[in-house]
KEPADO-897807 format. One record per atom (N, C-alpha, C): residue in one letter; residue number from 1; y, x, z; atom name. Coordinates in pm, 1 decimal. Example, Ala and Ser with C-alpha at 12.3 -4.5 7.8 and 13.67 -1.06 7.14 Angstrom:
BEGIN
{residuo->A | num->1 | north->-569.0 | east->1319.0 | up->780.0 | atomo->N}
{residuo->A | num->1 | north->-450.0 | east->1230.0 | up->780.0 | atomo->CA}
{residuo->A | num->1 | north->-330.0 | east->1320.0 | up->780.0 | atomo->C}
{residuo->S | num->2 | north->-225.0 | east->1285.0 | up->708.0 | atomo->N}
{residuo->S | num->2 | north->-106.0 | east->1367.0 | up->714.0 | atomo->CA}
{residuo->S | num->2 | north->3.0 | east->1290.0 | up->787.0 | atomo->C}
***
This chain:
BEGIN
{residuo->M | num->1 | north->-2470.7 | east->-8150.6 | up->-253.3 | atomo->N}
{residuo->M | num->1 | north->-2380.2 | east->-8020.3 | up->-250.9 | atomo->CA}
{residuo->M | num->1 | north->-2424.5 | east->-7914.8 | up->-141.4 | atomo->C}
{residuo->K | num->2 | north->-2475.1 | east->-7958.6 | up->-33.9 | atomo->N}
{residuo->K | num->2 | north->-2546.3 | east->-7877.0 | up->86.2 | atomo->CA}
{residuo->K | num->2 | north->-2656.1 | east->-7822.3 | up->21.8 | atomo->C}
{residuo->N | num->3 | north->-2733.3 | east->-7891.9 | up->-66.3 | atomo->N}
{residuo->N | num->3 | north->-2836.6 | east->-7810.2 | up->-117.3 | atomo->CA}
{residuo->N | num->3 | north->-2826.3 | east->-7712.9 | up->-196.1 | atomo->C}
{residuo->F | num->4 | north->-2726.6 | east->-7721.7 | up->-255.8 | atomo->N}
{residuo->F | num->4 | north->-2664.7 | east->-7603.7 | up->-399.1 | atomo->CA}
{residuo->F | num->4 | north->-2626.1 | east->-7500.9 | up->-285.5 | atomo->C}
{residuo->K | num->5 | north->-2526.4 | east->-7513.0 | up->-167.6 | atomo->N}
{residuo->K | num->5 | north->-2484.4 | east->-7406.9 | up->-91.0 | atomo->CA}
{residuo->K | num->5 | north->-2591.8 | east->-7333.5 | up->-44.8 | atomo->C}
{residuo->F | num->6 | north->-2707.0 | east->-7398.5 | up->23.1 | atomo->N}
{residuo->F | num->6 | north->-2834.8 | east->-7320.8 | up->65.3 | atomo->CA}
{residuo->F | num->6 | north->-2864.7 | east->-7243.9 | up->-28.0 | atomo->C}
{residuo->F | num->7 | north->-2919.1 | east->-7316.4 | up->-160.8 | atomo->N}
{residuo->F | num->7 | north->-2975.3 | east->-7255.8 | up->-260.6 | atomo->CA}
{residuo->F | num->7 | north->-2886.3 | east->-7141.9 | up->-310.4 | atomo->C}
{residuo->A | num->8 | north->-2774.2 | east->-7100.9 | up->-312.4 | atomo->N}
{residuo->A | num->8 | north->-2678.5 | east->-7033.5 | up->-347.4 | atomo->CA}
{residuo->A | num->8 | north->-2700.2 | east->-6889.4 | up->-245.4 | atomo->C}
{residuo->G | num->9 | north->-2686.0 | east->-6966.8 | up->-111.1 | atomo->N}
{residuo->G | num->9 | north->-2714.6 | east->-6830.8 | up->-1.1 | atomo->CA}
{residuo->G | num->9 | north->-2831.5 | east->-6789.5 | up->-40.3 | atomo->C}
{residuo->M | num->10 | north->-2943.3 | east->-6852.4 | up->-50.8 | atomo->N}
{residuo->M | num->10 | north->-3073.5 | east->-6774.2 | up->-66.3 | atomo->CA}
{residuo->M | num->10 | north->-3095.6 | east->-6685.2 | up->-175.0 | atomo->C}
{residuo->V | num->11 | north->-3004.9 | east->-6702.5 | up->-300.3 | atomo->N}
{residuo->V | num->11 | north->-3023.7 | east->-6644.6 | up->-420.3 | atomo->CA}
{residuo->V | num->11 | north->-2914.3 | east->-6531.0 | up->-385.7 | atomo->C}
{residuo->L | num->12 | north->-2815.1 | east->-6550.2 | up->-320.7 | atomo->N}
{residuo->L | num->12 | north->-2716.7 | east->-6446.3 | up->-290.7 | atomo->CA}
{residuo->L | num->12 | north->-2774.7 | east->-6317.0 | up->-197.9 | atomo->C}
{residuo->G | num->13 | north->-2870.8 | east->-6377.1 | up->-106.5 | atomo->N}
{residuo->G | num->13 | north->-2940.9 | east->-6288.8 | up->-15.0 | atomo->CA}
{residuo->G | num->13 | north->-3053.6 | east->-6205.4 | up->-66.5 | atomo->C}
{residuo->G | num->14 | north->-3085.6 | east->-6267.1 | up->-166.2 | atomo->N}
{residuo->G | num->14 | north->-3200.3 | east->-6213.4 | up->-263.5 | atomo->CA}
{residuo->G | num->14 | north->-3152.5 | east->-6077.8 | up->-337.9 | atomo->C}
{residuo->A | num->15 | north->-3038.5 | east->-6113.9 | up->-413.8 | atomo->N}
{residuo->A | num->15 | north->-2946.9 | east->-6068.6 | up->-493.9 | atomo->CA}
{residuo->A | num->15 | north->-2904.9 | east->-5927.1 | up->-402.5 | atomo->C}
{residuo->L | num->16 | north->-2855.8 | east->-5918.8 | up->-302.9 | atomo->N}
{residuo->L | num->16 | north->-2801.4 | east->-5841.1 | up->-205.9 | atomo->CA}
{residuo->L | num->16 | north->-2925.4 | east->-5730.4 | up->-156.3 | atomo->C}
{residuo->A | num->17 | north->-3039.0 | east->-5808.0 | up->-149.9 | atomo->N}
{residuo->A | num->17 | north->-3157.9 | east->-5717.8 | up->-94.0 | atomo->CA}
{residuo->A | num->17 | north->-3205.1 | east->-5608.7 | up->-225.7 | atomo->C}
{residuo->A | num->18 | north->-3184.0 | east->-5694.3 | up->-340.7 | atomo->N}
{residuo->A | num->18 | north->-3238.5 | east->-5648.0 | up->-473.5 | atomo->CA}
{residuo->A | num->18 | north->-3137.8 | east->-5518.9 | up->-505.0 | atomo->C}
{residuo->G | num->19 | north->-3014.9 | east->-5526.1 | up->-458.1 | atomo->N}
{residuo->G | num->19 | north->-2909.7 | east->-5440.5 | up->-489.2 | atomo->CA}
{residuo->G | num->19 | north->-2929.1 | east->-5296.1 | up->-382.4 | atomo->C}
{residuo->G | num->20 | north->-2963.9 | east->-5351.5 | up->-285.5 | atomo->N}
{residuo->G | num->20 | north->-3007.7 | east->-5225.4 | up->-168.7 | atomo->CA}
{residuo->G | num->20 | north->-3127.9 | east->-5138.3 | up->-197.9 | atomo->C}
{residuo->M | num->21 | north->-3221.8 | east->-5222.2 | up->-238.2 | atomo->N}
{residuo->M | num->21 | north->-3351.6 | east->-5138.8 | up->-328.8 | atomo->CA}
{residuo->M | num->21 | north->-3317.2 | east->-5062.8 | up->-443.9 | atomo->C}
{residuo->L | num->22 | north->-3232.6 | east->-5106.3 | up->-503.6 | atomo->N}
{residuo->L | num->22 | north->-3183.0 | east->-5030.0 | up->-643.0 | atomo->CA}
{residuo->L | num->22 | north->-3084.7 | east->-4891.2 | up->-575.6 | atomo->C}
{residuo->V | num->23 | north->-2990.8 | east->-4931.8 | up->-506.9 | atomo->N}
{residuo->V | num->23 | north->-2929.8 | east->-4776.4 | up->-440.5 | atomo->CA}
{residuo->V | num->23 | north->-3030.9 | east->-4734.5 | up->-383.3 | atomo->C}
{residuo->A | num->24 | north->-3129.4 | east->-4767.7 | up->-292.2 | atomo->N}
{residuo->A | num->24 | north->-3236.2 | east->-4651.3 | up->-242.2 | atomo->CA}
{residuo->A | num->24 | north->-3275.6 | east->-4585.0 | up->-353.2 | atomo->C}
{residuo->Q | num->25 | north->-3313.4 | east->-4637.7 | up->-466.4 | atomo->N}
{residuo->Q | num->25 | north->-3394.9 | east->-4537.8 | up->-585.9 | atomo->CA}
{residuo->Q | num->25 | north->-3324.6 | east->-4410.2 | up->-598.3 | atomo->C}
{residuo->G | num->26 | north->-3197.7 | east->-4415.2 | up->-566.3 | atomo->N}
{residuo->G | num->26 | north->-3161.0 | east->-4277.0 | up->-562.1 | atomo->CA}
{residuo->G | num->26 | north->-3063.7 | east->-4283.0 | up->-715.3 | atomo->C}
{residuo->P | num->27 | north->-3031.1 | east->-4131.7 | up->-746.4 | atomo->N}
{residuo->P | num->27 | north->-2920.4 | east->-4116.4 | up->-861.6 | atomo->CA}
{residuo->P | num->27 | north->-2982.3 | east->-4129.1 | up->-998.3 | atomo->C}
{residuo->R | num->28 | north->-3124.4 | east->-4172.2 | up->-1020.0 | atomo->N}
{residuo->R | num->28 | north->-3199.9 | east->-4159.9 | up->-1141.0 | atomo->CA}
{residuo->R | num->28 | north->-3128.9 | east->-4260.4 | up->-1244.5 | atomo->C}
{residuo->H | num->29 | north->-3057.5 | east->-4346.2 | up->-1204.1 | atomo->N}
{residuo->H | num->29 | north->-3015.4 | east->-4448.7 | up->-1274.6 | atomo->CA}
{residuo->H | num->29 | north->-2841.3 | east->-4493.4 | up->-1239.4 | atomo->C}
{residuo->P | num->30 | north->-2764.6 | east->-4411.4 | up->-1257.9 | atomo->N}
{residuo->P | num->30 | north->-2643.0 | east->-4418.0 | up->-1216.9 | atomo->CA}
{residuo->P | num->30 | north->-2542.2 | east->-4544.9 | up->-1295.7 | atomo->C}
{residuo->N | num->31 | north->-2595.9 | east->-4552.9 | up->-1423.8 | atomo->N}
{residuo->N | num->31 | north->-2534.8 | east->-4679.4 | up->-1475.1 | atomo->CA}
{residuo->N | num->31 | north->-2555.3 | east->-4793.5 | up->-1432.6 | atomo->C}
{residuo->L | num->32 | north->-2670.8 | east->-4806.1 | up->-1394.2 | atomo->N}
{residuo->L | num->32 | north->-2738.1 | east->-4946.2 | up->-1306.3 | atomo->CA}
{residuo->L | num->32 | north->-2672.7 | east->-4934.3 | up->-1186.1 | atomo->C}
{residuo->M | num->33 | north->-2670.4 | east->-4827.3 | up->-1115.5 | atomo->N}
{residuo->M | num->33 | north->-2618.5 | east->-4800.5 | up->-964.8 | atomo->CA}
{residuo->M | num->33 | north->-2461.3 | east->-4858.4 | up->-990.1 | atomo->C}
{residuo->A | num->34 | north->-2358.7 | east->-4820.5 | up->-1093.3 | atomo->N}
{residuo->A | num->34 | north->-2241.1 | east->-4847.7 | up->-1106.9 | atomo->CA}
{residuo->A | num->34 | north->-2217.5 | east->-5013.3 | up->-1126.0 | atomo->C}
{residuo->A | num->35 | north->-2326.4 | east->-5060.3 | up->-1241.4 | atomo->N}
{residuo->A | num->35 | north->-2325.6 | east->-5209.9 | up->-1229.7 | atomo->CA}
{residuo->A | num->35 | north->-2339.4 | east->-5267.9 | up->-1144.7 | atomo->C}
{residuo->Q | num->36 | north->-2432.0 | east->-5215.2 | up->-1043.2 | atomo->N}
{residuo->Q | num->36 | north->-2479.8 | east->-5310.7 | up->-913.8 | atomo->CA}
{residuo->Q | num->36 | north->-2375.6 | east->-5295.7 | up->-822.0 | atomo->C}
{residuo->D | num->37 | north->-2275.3 | east->-5202.2 | up->-814.3 | atomo->N}
{residuo->D | num->37 | north->-2158.7 | east->-5168.4 | up->-756.6 | atomo->CA}
{residuo->D | num->37 | north->-2054.4 | east->-5312.8 | up->-806.1 | atomo->C}
{residuo->L | num->38 | north->-2033.4 | east->-5304.0 | up->-928.0 | atomo->N}
{residuo->L | num->38 | north->-1942.1 | east->-5405.8 | up->-982.9 | atomo->CA}
{residuo->L | num->38 | north->-1983.3 | east->-5553.5 | up->-969.0 | atomo->C}
{residuo->V | num->39 | north->-2086.1 | east->-5596.5 | up->-976.1 | atomo->N}
{residuo->V | num->39 | north->-2151.4 | east->-5704.4 | up->-913.4 | atomo->CA}
{residuo->V | num->39 | north->-2118.6 | east->-5743.7 | up->-775.0 | atomo->C}
{residuo->D | num->40 | north->-2177.3 | east->-5633.7 | up->-686.0 | atomo->N}
{residuo->D | num->40 | north->-2117.5 | east->-5634.9 | up->-532.5 | atomo->CA}
{residuo->D | num->40 | north->-1984.9 | east->-5663.2 | up->-500.9 | atomo->C}
{residuo->R | num->41 | north->-1889.3 | east->-5591.0 | up->-576.9 | atomo->N}
{residuo->R | num->41 | north->-1785.1 | east->-5602.9 | up->-553.9 | atomo->CA}
{residuo->R | num->41 | north->-1691.0 | east->-5738.1 | up->-608.0 | atomo->C}
{residuo->A | num->42 | north->-1762.7 | east->-5785.8 | up->-705.1 | atomo->N}
{residuo->A | num->42 | north->-1720.6 | east->-5914.8 | up->-775.7 | atomo->CA}
{residuo->A | num->42 | north->-1758.0 | east->-6045.4 | up->-676.9 | atomo->C}
{residuo->M | num->43 | north->-1902.1 | east->-6017.3 | up->-646.8 | atomo->N}
{residuo->M | num->43 | north->-1913.4 | east->-6112.6 | up->-526.0 | atomo->CA}
{residuo->M | num->43 | north->-1839.8 | east->-6124.2 | up->-412.3 | atomo->C}
{residuo->Q | num->44 | north->-1809.5 | east->-6025.3 | up->-337.8 | atomo->N}
{residuo->Q | num->44 | north->-1674.3 | east->-6001.6 | up->-226.0 | atomo->CA}
{residuo->Q | num->44 | north->-1566.4 | east->-6074.4 | up->-277.8 | atomo->C}
{residuo->R | num->45 | north->-1514.6 | east->-6052.5 | up->-408.1 | atomo->N}
{residuo->R | num->45 | north->-1383.7 | east->-6084.5 | up->-445.2 | atomo->CA}
{residuo->R | num->45 | north->-1394.8 | east->-6254.4 | up->-457.4 | atomo->C}
{residuo->I | num->46 | north->-1499.6 | east->-6295.5 | up->-484.3 | atomo->N}
{residuo->I | num->46 | north->-1516.4 | east->-6437.6 | up->-514.9 | atomo->CA}
{residuo->I | num->46 | north->-1525.7 | east->-6506.6 | up->-352.6 | atomo->C}
{residuo->T | num->47 | north->-1580.8 | east->-6460.2 | up->-252.7 | atomo->N}
{residuo->T | num->47 | north->-1604.8 | east->-6470.0 | up->-140.1 | atomo->CA}
{residuo->T | num->47 | north->-1449.4 | east->-6489.7 | up->-68.6 | atomo->C}
{residuo->M | num->48 | north->-1381.8 | east->-6398.0 | up->-92.4 | atomo->N}
{residuo->M | num->48 | north->-1224.0 | east->-6368.6 | up->-48.5 | atomo->CA}
{residuo->M | num->48 | north->-1174.9 | east->-6505.9 | up->-90.1 | atomo->C}
{residuo->A | num->49 | north->-1204.8 | east->-6511.9 | up->-211.0 | atomo->N}
{residuo->A | num->49 | north->-1105.6 | east->-6630.1 | up->-302.8 | atomo->CA}
{residuo->A | num->49 | north->-1156.0 | east->-6778.2 | up->-255.0 | atomo->C}
{residuo->Q | num->50 | north->-1279.5 | east->-6765.2 | up->-229.0 | atomo->N}
{residuo->Q | num->50 | north->-1320.9 | east->-6896.1 | up->-144.9 | atomo->CA}
{residuo->Q | num->50 | north->-1264.0 | east->-6957.6 | up->-45.5 | atomo->C}
{residuo->Q | num->51 | north->-1254.8 | east->-6823.9 | up->51.3 | atomo->N}
{residuo->Q | num->51 | north->-1195.4 | east->-6840.8 | up->185.6 | atomo->CA}
{residuo->Q | num->51 | north->-1009.6 | east->-6866.0 | up->180.5 | atomo->C}
{residuo->A | num->52 | north->-999.9 | east->-6797.9 | up->79.1 | atomo->N}
{residuo->A | num->52 | north->-828.3 | east->-6808.9 | up->70.4 | atomo->CA}
{residuo->A | num->52 | north->-796.6 | east->-6977.1 | up->18.5 | atomo->C}
{residuo->N | num->53 | north->-890.2 | east->-7001.9 | up->-59.6 | atomo->N}
{residuo->N | num->53 | north->-886.9 | east->-7159.7 | up->-83.4 | atomo->CA}
{residuo->N | num->53 | north->-983.3 | east->-7270.4 | up->-12.4 | atomo->C}
{residuo->E | num->54 | north->-1024.9 | east->-7230.4 | up->97.4 | atomo->N}
{residuo->E | num->54 | north->-1069.6 | east->-7304.2 | up->170.1 | atomo->CA}
{residuo->E | num->54 | north->-1220.2 | east->-7395.0 | up->66.7 | atomo->C}
{residuo->F | num->55 | north->-1252.1 | east->-7315.1 | up->31.2 | atomo->N}
{residuo->F | num->55 | north->-1379.1 | east->-7312.1 | up->-67.0 | atomo->CA}
{residuo->F | num->55 | north->-1388.9 | east->-7429.4 | up->-167.9 | atomo->C}
{residuo->D | num->56 | north->-1227.9 | east->-7472.9 | up->-189.5 | atomo->N}
{residuo->D | num->56 | north->-1187.9 | east->-7577.3 | up->-265.8 | atomo->CA}
{residuo->D | num->56 | north->-1190.9 | east->-7523.0 | up->-425.8 | atomo->C}
{residuo->M | num->57 | north->-1266.8 | east->-7501.5 | up->-502.6 | atomo->N}
{residuo->M | num->57 | north->-1278.2 | east->-7438.5 | up->-605.2 | atomo->CA}
{residuo->M | num->57 | north->-1361.2 | east->-7524.7 | up->-711.7 | atomo->C}
{residuo->S | num->58 | north->-1415.6 | east->-7653.8 | up->-669.9 | atomo->N}
{residuo->S | num->58 | north->-1482.0 | east->-7753.4 | up->-754.5 | atomo->CA}
{residuo->S | num->58 | north->-1639.1 | east->-7709.2 | up->-789.7 | atomo->C}
{residuo->G | num->59 | north->-1695.0 | east->-7610.9 | up->-690.7 | atomo->N}
{residuo->G | num->59 | north->-1827.3 | east->-7545.8 | up->-733.3 | atomo->CA}
{residuo->G | num->59 | north->-1836.5 | east->-7424.9 | up->-826.4 | atomo->C}
{residuo->H | num->60 | north->-1676.8 | east->-7411.2 | up->-898.8 | atomo->N}
{residuo->H | num->60 | north->-1714.4 | east->-7282.7 | up->-974.4 | atomo->CA}
{residuo->H | num->60 | north->-1752.3 | east->-7165.3 | up->-916.5 | atomo->C}
{residuo->A | num->61 | north->-1674.4 | east->-7153.3 | up->-835.3 | atomo->N}
{residuo->A | num->61 | north->-1676.9 | east->-6987.7 | up->-756.6 | atomo->CA}
{residuo->A | num->61 | north->-1854.3 | east->-6973.3 | up->-687.9 | atomo->C}
{residuo->A | num->62 | north->-1907.1 | east->-7109.9 | up->-640.6 | atomo->N}
{residuo->A | num->62 | north->-2025.0 | east->-7077.1 | up->-624.4 | atomo->CA}
{residuo->A | num->62 | north->-2124.0 | east->-7079.2 | up->-718.5 | atomo->C}
{residuo->H | num->63 | north->-2092.0 | east->-7133.3 | up->-836.9 | atomo->N}
{residuo->H | num->63 | north->-2187.6 | east->-7107.8 | up->-953.0 | atomo->CA}
{residuo->H | num->63 | north->-2157.1 | east->-6962.0 | up->-996.3 | atomo->C}
{residuo->A | num->64 | north->-2042.3 | east->-6927.2 | up->-1008.5 | atomo->N}
{residuo->A | num->64 | north->-2032.2 | east->-6771.1 | up->-1030.8 | atomo->CA}
{residuo->A | num->64 | north->-2113.3 | east->-6694.7 | up->-925.0 | atomo->C}
{residuo->K | num->65 | north->-2120.7 | east->-6735.7 | up->-807.9 | atomo->N}
{residuo->K | num->65 | north->-2207.8 | east->-6629.4 | up->-745.5 | atomo->CA}
{residuo->K | num->65 | north->-2369.6 | east->-6648.3 | up->-766.9 | atomo->C}
{residuo->V | num->66 | north->-2386.0 | east->-6772.3 | up->-772.2 | atomo->N}
{residuo->V | num->66 | north->-2521.2 | east->-6776.8 | up->-828.3 | atomo->CA}
{residuo->V | num->66 | north->-2552.4 | east->-6677.3 | up->-1004.9 | atomo->C}
{residuo->L | num->67 | north->-2488.1 | east->-6691.1 | up->-1033.1 | atomo->N}
{residuo->L | num->67 | north->-2469.4 | east->-6597.8 | up->-1173.9 | atomo->CA}
{residuo->L | num->67 | north->-2463.0 | east->-6446.9 | up->-1158.1 | atomo->C}
{residuo->L | num->68 | north->-2393.1 | east->-6420.4 | up->-1058.7 | atomo->N}
{residuo->L | num->68 | north->-2388.2 | east->-6290.3 | up->-1022.7 | atomo->CA}
{residuo->L | num->68 | north->-2527.3 | east->-6247.1 | up->-965.9 | atomo->C}
{residuo->A | num->69 | north->-2572.5 | east->-6325.2 | up->-878.3 | atomo->N}
{residuo->A | num->69 | north->-2702.3 | east->-6292.4 | up->-800.3 | atomo->CA}
{residuo->A | num->69 | north->-2849.2 | east->-6293.5 | up->-900.9 | atomo->C}
{residuo->Q | num->70 | north->-2807.3 | east->-6334.9 | up->-1015.5 | atomo->N}
{residuo->Q | num->70 | north->-2902.6 | east->-6328.5 | up->-1116.9 | atomo->CA}
{residuo->Q | num->70 | north->-2880.1 | east->-6206.7 | up->-1198.4 | atomo->C}
{residuo->A | num->71 | north->-2779.1 | east->-6169.1 | up->-1223.6 | atomo->N}
{residuo->A | num->71 | north->-2724.7 | east->-6022.9 | up->-1265.6 | atomo->CA}
{residuo->A | num->71 | north->-2779.8 | east->-5935.0 | up->-1197.2 | atomo->C}
{residuo->S | num->72 | north->-2753.0 | east->-5916.9 | up->-1068.1 | atomo->N}
{residuo->S | num->72 | north->-2797.0 | east->-5849.8 | up->-975.2 | atomo->CA}
{residuo->S | num->72 | north->-2965.8 | east->-5830.3 | up->-992.3 | atomo->C}
{residuo->H | num->73 | north->-3028.8 | east->-5905.6 | up->-962.2 | atomo->N}
{residuo->H | num->73 | north->-3180.7 | east->-5921.3 | up->-997.6 | atomo->CA}
{residuo->H | num->73 | north->-3194.1 | east->-5864.1 | up->-1126.8 | atomo->C}
{residuo->E | num->74 | north->-3164.6 | east->-5885.1 | up->-1224.8 | atomo->N}
{residuo->E | num->74 | north->-3164.8 | east->-5819.0 | up->-1368.7 | atomo->CA}
{residuo->E | num->74 | north->-3156.9 | east->-5698.8 | up->-1379.8 | atomo->C}
{residuo->I | num->75 | north->-3055.6 | east->-5640.9 | up->-1291.0 | atomo->N}
{residuo->I | num->75 | north->-3039.3 | east->-5510.7 | up->-1305.4 | atomo->CA}
{residuo->I | num->75 | north->-3159.5 | east->-5422.3 | up->-1221.2 | atomo->C}
{residuo->H | num->76 | north->-3192.6 | east->-5483.2 | up->-1098.5 | atomo->N}
{residuo->H | num->76 | north->-3264.9 | east->-5421.2 | up->-1004.0 | atomo->CA}
{residuo->H | num->76 | north->-3417.3 | east->-5458.0 | up->-1092.4 | atomo->C}
{residuo->E | num->77 | north->-3440.7 | east->-5574.0 | up->-1203.4 | atomo->N}
{residuo->E | num->77 | north->-3579.6 | east->-5516.1 | up->-1282.6 | atomo->CA}
{residuo->E | num->77 | north->-3539.5 | east->-5438.3 | up->-1392.9 | atomo->C}
{residuo->A | num->78 | north->-3433.6 | east->-5404.3 | up->-1451.6 | atomo->N}
{residuo->A | num->78 | north->-3401.0 | east->-5311.6 | up->-1556.7 | atomo->CA}
{residuo->A | num->78 | north->-3434.4 | east->-5158.8 | up->-1463.9 | atomo->C}
{residuo->A | num->79 | north->-3402.4 | east->-5118.0 | up->-1362.5 | atomo->N}
{residuo->A | num->79 | north->-3417.3 | east->-5014.1 | up->-1305.3 | atomo->CA}
{residuo->A | num->79 | north->-3581.8 | east->-5021.2 | up->-1267.6 | atomo->C}
{residuo->R | num->80 | north->-3641.4 | east->-5116.5 | up->-1207.9 | atomo->N}
{residuo->R | num->80 | north->-3776.9 | east->-5104.7 | up->-1198.1 | atomo->CA}
{residuo->R | num->80 | north->-3858.4 | east->-5072.2 | up->-1327.5 | atomo->C}
{residuo->A | num->81 | north->-3786.4 | east->-5139.7 | up->-1442.4 | atomo->N}
{residuo->A | num->81 | north->-3885.1 | east->-5108.1 | up->-1604.0 | atomo->CA}
{residuo->A | num->81 | north->-3842.4 | east->-4956.2 | up->-1623.1 | atomo->C}
{residuo->A | num->82 | north->-3721.5 | east->-4911.5 | up->-1585.1 | atomo->N}
{residuo->A | num->82 | north->-3692.1 | east->-4771.7 | up->-1631.1 | atomo->CA}
{residuo->A | num->82 | north->-3784.9 | east->-4657.9 | up->-1539.6 | atomo->C}
{residuo->N | num->83 | north->-3840.8 | east->-4714.3 | up->-1413.9 | atomo->N}
{residuo->N | num->83 | north->-3913.6 | east->-4608.8 | up->-1348.2 | atomo->CA}
{residuo->N | num->83 | north->-4058.4 | east->-4615.7 | up->-1392.3 | atomo->C}
{residuo->R | num->84 | north->-4084.0 | east->-4713.9 | up->-1462.4 | atomo->N}
{residuo->R | num->84 | north->-4252.2 | east->-4707.5 | up->-1549.5 | atomo->CA}
{residuo->R | num->84 | north->-4231.8 | east->-4607.6 | up->-1614.9 | atomo->C}
***
């Protein structure tokens, strides 16, 4: 379980960095920026839910965060592809 939490933290950190890079690209991709904002807000809400439930969600919330981190990465890659 500790390894999963570490991995989830690493993926989350990378996703947030990717999201920041997407925002830094400016208003060229307003739909992608909006999608990234929703992913970021979902991540924050899940963290709040975990804290309220003392992280006892059978790993489902942590898994959702990993999937959101993957979505964030894909949004970033879509922005990069659109910029080519």
